[in-house]
N, C-alpha and C positions, 0 to 999 in steps of 0.2 A: 420475658422481655422487659417488662416494666421495672424489674429489679436491677437491670443492667445499667451501669453508670453511663454508658454511651447513649442509651435511649433516654434515660432520665435527664441528662444534660441537654439533649436536643429538645425534649418536651418543655423544659424550663427556660429555654432560650427564647429570645424575642422572635426569631424566625420560625421556631417550632420545627415540626417534622411532618412531611407530607404523607398522605395515606399510602401513596405508591411506595415510598421508602419504608414505611412501617410494615406494610403487608408483604414486602419482598421477602423478608426473613421468614415470615410465617409460611409463605408459599414454598420457599426452598426447603424449609424444615419438613413440610408435609410431603414434598417431592421425595425426600430421603426415605420417609416412611413407606411410600408407595414402592420405591425401588427395592427396599428391604423385603417387603411382604410378597411382592409379585415376581421379583427377579433375583432374590437372594443377595443383593448388594449389601455388604457390611462395612465397606470403607469408602469414604468420600474424600477426594483429593482436590485441592484448589490453591489459588494464590493466597498470600497471607491476608489480603483484604477480605477474604471470604470466611475467616475464622468464626466470626459471630454467626454467620448463616449456617455453617457446618455444625457448630455445637448446638444450634437450635434444633437441628435434625436429630442429633444423637440424644439430646435431652428428651425430645418428644417420643422417640422410639422406646427409650427406657421407661417412660411413663406408660406407654401403651402396651409394650411387650417387656415386662420386667425381667424375663429370662434372656433377653437378647444381648448379644455382645457386638457392639458396633464401635467404629473408630473414625476419627477424622485426621487428615494430614494436610499441612500447608507448606508451600515453598515460598521463599522471598520473591516478591514481584521484581521483574526485570524492568527497571526504570531508566529513562534517558536522563541526561545531565540536567534537563530543565524540570525534572520531577514527574513528567507525564509517563504513562505506561508505554513500554516498547511494544511495537507490533500494530500500532494504530497510525493511520494517516488521514489526510483531509478527504481522501477518496474512500476510506473505509478500512476494514481489517486487512492485515497482510496474511492471506490464506496460503497454506501449504499445497493445496490442491490446484493443479494446473487448470482444472475446470472452473475454478473460482477466480484465479489470478494467473495470468500467463507468466511463463518463465521470464519473459522480457520485463514485465512490470515488477516482478519479484526481484530480479537482478537490479533494476533501476532504484528500487527502494533502498537497497544496501549501498549502492553507489552514493546515495544522498545522505548517508549517516554523517553526523557531525564529528569533527576531529576530536571533540571531548569524549565521544562515546566509542569510537572505532576500536581502540586498543582493548578496552574492556570486553567488547563484543567478540573480538577475535579470540580472546582467552576463554570466553564462556560458550561460544557457539560453534567453534571450529576445532579440528583435531591437529592444527598446526603445532609443532614443537614450541614450548614456551620460550626457548632461547631465540627462535626465529621471530616470534612476536616482540620480544624485548628489543631485538635489533631494529625492527621496524619502528618501535617507539623511540629509540635513540635517534634514528634517521629523521624522524619527524621534527626534531628539535635542531636540525642542522640547516644551513643555507642551501645545501645541495639537494635537499629533499624535493622530489617532484610531487606536486599537489595531487591528492587523491590516490596515491600509490597504495596506501593502507586500505582505503575503501574498495579499490579494485580487487585487492587480494581477498578481502572479506566477502565481497559479492561473488567472486569466483568460487571460493570454498563452499559457501552455504548453498549457492545455486546448484553446484555439482552434487552436493550431498542430498539435496531435496529433489531435484529434477533430473539428475543423471548427467552424463557427458553430453548427450544430445540436447537436453534442455539448456545446458550452459552454452553450447555452440550456437543454438538458435538465438539465445538472448544476446550473445556477443555480436552475432551477425546483424541483428536488428539494431543494436546500439550503434554500430559503425555506420550503418546505412542512414540512420536517423539523426546523425550528428548535424547540428546547425552549422551553416557557413557555406560560402560560395565554393570553397575548395572541395566540398563533398559532392562528387558526381553521382547522380542517381541512376541506377541500373534497373531496367524493367524486370529482368529475370529475378534478380535479388529481391526487388520490391514485392513481387508476387508471392515469394515464399514467406513474406511477413504478414500476409492477410490472415487474420485470426490470431496471430501472435501479438500484434499491437492493436489498439482500438481501430476498428474499421467500419466503413459504411459503403453503401452502394446506391447510386442514383443514375437515372437515365440521362443520356447526353443532353437533351433539351433543357434539363434542369440545372445544367452546369455551364456549358459553353454559352457565352454571351450574357451570362448572369453576373450580377454584382458579387464580388468576392465577399463583401461585408455580409450580404444576405445569405450566401452559401455557408459561411462560418456559423451563422446562427442556425441555419436549417439543419446542419449535421450535429448540432449540440455542443460545439466547442466553446461558444460564448452565449450568455443568456439573452443578449439584445444587440441591436445594431449600434446603440450608443456605446455599450461596453467594448464592442469590436473596434469602433473608431478611436476610442481612447487607447486601446491596445496598440493600434497602428501609430498613433501619435507618440507613444512611448517606445516604439521600435520593437514591439514584442510579437508581431505577426509575420510569419514566413510562409511562402508557398514554394514547394520544391526546394527548400533550403535558402531561398532568396528573400531577403527582407522586403516587406511591402511598406512603402512610404506614402502612398496615395490612397485615401479611403474611397476614391471613385474607381478604383481598379476593377476591371471586368475580366472574367476568365475566358481565354481564347483557346482554340484547338491546339495551338502551338504550345500551350502550357501543359498539356497532357503528356505524360511520359508514355511513350509507345502508343499514344492515342487512347489510353484507357485508365491511366493512373494519375492521381494528384495527391501530393503529400502536404498536409496543412499542419502548422505548428503555432500554438499560442503559448509563448514563453518557451522555456527549455524542456519542460516535461510533458506538457499537455499537447499530444500529437494525435493525428488521425490520418489513416490511409484510405483515400476515397477511390473506389473502383467505379468507373464510368461505363455504363452499358449502352448498346445501340438503341434500345427502346425501353 
């Protein structure tokens, strides 16, 4: 490791290299040794940024097991237009498993892809004909283009591929129900199907009705503090049942509950929570 230019330059730099960074390559290298010895793993695959860590493992195995034949393979990283890794968000990694990330959240992530990235991702992550993608790209540069058309197609194709037709249907239904705006009428039956598909919580009636909306938003974890919630209201970012809240003294009433048991809270366009209110 000390002979590698990347390590030498960091050691010689003013900032140096942390023990965590330095030991990471050693740990991953020995991990490859363990996998080779105990599980017969002879090839390690990773992103191009893992090349040094992978070759540390192959070098160590060859030193410890001279007769061993091991290899490493890397693929170019999928980066966004701003240079950051694709597949990460402020809330964490974009998981393929529905148990780690609901189809709704998965679908929403791809709806939010930047215009600068959407065409490239359509080409790399979907099986759409290239001619169709090129036509979408052409349309994006016209005045007739409907905003987010390409993102919707991207989200549909990838969600269908990963979560199936049912997962896509659930995600689309949740998206339609959770659209902000007074024109969106909330239906109790449809809302109940969203429990578990979107961020959800449950509280007894006495902790909701008659309580300050600001305090409720903090209690369910949508905002870190009452001060942050009040600032959100001042900026027009808090909605209850798709209705914008303008008064930070608002209290929740029984009439606010959809079918007497449901409350939809939204902080901004994407941070939403469906609250189920129980009798006790």
